[in-house]
DOGUTI-837361 format. One record per residue (C-alpha): x, y, z; residue number from 1. Coordinates in Angstrom, 1 decimal. Example, Ala and Ser with C-alpha at 12.3 -4.5 7.8 and 13.67 -1.06 7.14 Angstrom:
BEGIN
R       u       v       w  num
R    12.3    -4.5     7.8    1
R    13.7    -1.1     7.1    2
***
This chain:
BEGIN
R       u       v       w  num
R    14.3     7.5   -11.0    1
R    15.1    11.0   -10.0    2
R    15.5    11.3    -6.2    3
R    15.5    14.4    -4.2    4
R    16.4    14.7    -0.5    5
R    14.8    17.6     1.3    6
R    13.4    18.7     4.7    7
R    10.0    17.4     5.5    8
R     7.1    19.8     5.4    9
R     3.9    19.8     7.3   10
R     2.0    18.8     4.2   11
R     4.2    15.6     4.1   12
R     3.0    14.3     7.5   13
R     0.2    12.0     6.2   14
R     2.4    10.4     3.6   15
R     5.3     9.9     6.1   16
R     3.0     8.4     8.7   17
R     1.4     6.0     6.2   18
R     4.9     4.8     5.3   19
R     5.9     4.4     8.9   20
R     2.6     2.6     9.8   21
R     3.3     0.0     7.1   22
R     6.9    -0.4     8.4   23
R     5.6    -1.0    11.9   24
R     3.5    -3.8    10.6   25
R     6.4    -5.2     8.6   26
R     8.6    -5.2    11.7   27
R     5.9    -7.1    13.6   28
R     5.4    -9.6    10.8   29
R     9.2   -10.2    10.8   30
R     9.0   -11.0    14.5   31
R    10.7    -7.8    15.6   32
R    10.0    -5.9    18.8   33
R    11.2    -2.7    17.3   34
R     8.5     0.0    16.9   35
R     5.9    -2.1    18.6   36
R     5.4     0.1    21.7   37
R     3.6     3.1    20.2   38
R     6.8     4.7    19.0   39
R     7.3     6.3    16.6   40
R     3.9     8.1    16.3   41
R     2.6    11.2    14.4   42
R     3.6    13.5    17.3   43
R     7.2    12.3    17.1   44
R     7.2    13.0    13.3   45
R     5.6    16.4    13.8   46
R     8.2    17.3    16.3   47
R    10.9    16.2    13.9   48
R     9.5    18.6    11.3   49
R     9.1    21.4    13.8   50
R    12.7    21.1    14.9   51
R    13.9    20.9    11.3   52
R    15.3    17.4    11.7   53
R    12.8    15.5     9.5   54
R    13.9    14.7     6.0   55
R    12.2    12.9     3.1   56
R    13.5    11.1     0.0   57
R    11.2    11.7    -2.9   58
R    10.8    10.4    -6.4   59
R     9.2    13.3    -8.2   60
R     6.3    14.2    -5.8   61
R     6.1    10.8    -4.1   62
R     7.7    10.3    -0.7   63
R     9.8     7.1    -0.9   64
R    11.6     7.4     2.5   65
R    12.0     9.3     5.7   66
R    14.8     9.9     8.3   67
R    15.3    12.2    11.3   68
R    18.7    13.8    11.5   69
R    19.7    15.4    14.8   70
R    23.0    17.2    15.5   71
R    24.8    16.5    18.8   72
R    21.5    15.6    20.3   73
R    21.0    12.1    21.7   74
R    21.2    12.0    25.5   75
R    21.2     8.1    25.4   76
R    24.4     8.1    23.5   77
R    26.3     9.7    26.5   78
R    25.8     6.4    28.3   79
R    27.1     3.9    25.8   80
R    28.2     0.5    27.1   81
R    31.2     0.4    24.8   82
R    33.1     3.3    23.2   83
R    32.3     5.7    20.3   84
R    35.0     6.1    17.7   85
R    35.1     9.9    18.1   86
R    34.1    12.5    20.6   87
R    33.7    15.2    18.0   88
R    30.5    16.8    16.7   89
R    28.1    14.2    15.2   90
R    24.8    13.7    13.5   91
R    22.4    11.1    14.7   92
R    20.0     9.2    12.4   93
R    16.7     7.9    13.7   94
R    13.6     6.5    12.1   95
R    15.1     5.4     8.8   96
R    12.1     4.1     6.8   97
R    11.4     3.2     3.2   98
R     8.0     3.0     1.5   99
R     6.8    -0.5     1.1  100
R     6.3     0.3    -2.6  101
R    10.0     0.9    -3.0  102
R    11.6    -1.8    -0.9  103
R    14.6    -3.7    -2.5  104
R    15.7    -0.7    -4.5  105
R    18.6     0.3    -2.2  106
R    16.8     3.4    -1.0  107
R    17.9     3.0     2.7  108
R    21.5     3.2     1.4  109
R    20.6     6.2    -0.7  110
R    19.1     8.0     2.3  111
R    22.2     7.3     4.3  112
R    24.3     8.6     1.4  113
R    22.3    11.8     1.6  114
R    22.8    11.9     5.3  115
R    26.6    11.8     4.8  116
R    26.4    14.7     2.3  117
R    24.3    16.6     4.8  118
R    26.8    16.0     7.6  119
R    29.8    17.0     5.5  120
R    28.0    20.2     4.4  121
R    27.8    21.1     8.1  122
R    31.5    20.2     8.5  123
R    30.5    17.2    10.7  124
R    32.4    14.0    10.1  125
R    30.7    11.5    12.4  126
R    27.4     9.8    12.0  127
R    26.0     7.8    15.0  128
R    23.0     5.5    14.8  129
R    21.4     2.6    16.7  130
R    19.1    -0.2    15.8  131
R    17.2    -3.0    17.6  132
R    19.1    -6.3    18.0  133
R    16.5    -8.0    15.8  134
R    16.7    -5.5    12.9  135
R    19.1    -7.6    10.8  136
R    18.4    -5.7     7.6  137
R    19.5    -2.4     9.1  138
R    22.6    -4.0    10.7  139
R    23.6    -5.3     7.3  140
R    23.1    -1.9     5.7  141
R    25.3    -0.3     8.4  142
R    28.0    -2.9     7.9  143
R    28.0    -2.5     4.1  144
R    28.3     1.2     4.4  145
R    31.2     1.1     6.8  146
R    29.5     1.8    10.1  147
R    31.4     0.3    13.0  148
R    29.6    -1.4    15.9  149
R    30.6     0.5    19.1  150
R    28.5    -1.1    21.9  151
R    25.0    -0.7    23.3  152
R    22.8     2.2    24.2  153
R    19.5     2.1    25.9  154
R    16.1     3.6    24.9  155
R    13.0     3.2    27.1  156
R    14.9     0.6    29.1  157
R    15.8    -1.5    26.0  158
R    19.3    -2.2    24.7  159
R    20.1    -1.2    21.1  160
R    23.2    -1.8    18.9  161
R    25.1     1.4    18.5  162
R    27.1     2.3    15.4  163
R    29.3     5.1    14.2  164
R    30.7     6.0    10.8  165
R    33.6     8.5    10.6  166
R    33.5    10.4     7.3  167
R    36.6    11.6     5.5  168
R    37.5    15.3     5.9  169
R    37.9    16.8     2.4  170
R    40.7    19.3     2.2  171
***
């Protein structure tokens, strides 16, 4: 497998949305409340792309995963019930999703590895993220990759587990 991590393009929208739709169904089948309220939707993904924050993981021409990466831009994180590890610049990851055809191959970890490379390339050494309390798989990935649980943040009135990973500064 030869994976590439790149900015999402308008032509990618249908493939990305198809992957997300299947993930929404998987979350529901797993008994999760996450992504069961009309979010995310194609307009959210389109806005990610328009702002330059949508990224895809590809295997040759096939999109295998998607993530939105924002810089210093998550108002909900200002009101954490708990404490972040740092107060420096940070990137935020949202909407991490892997194609159903590629589950179990460690691609979510691969996406997060590319996010780390992206952050360091921007001289940003903090990654902040959140997930639903019933998204056990994502919590395990965060823990395996060294993210620290920092408390709760709230989106659309619902509590979410907040994590941060501090990246090493290379001299």
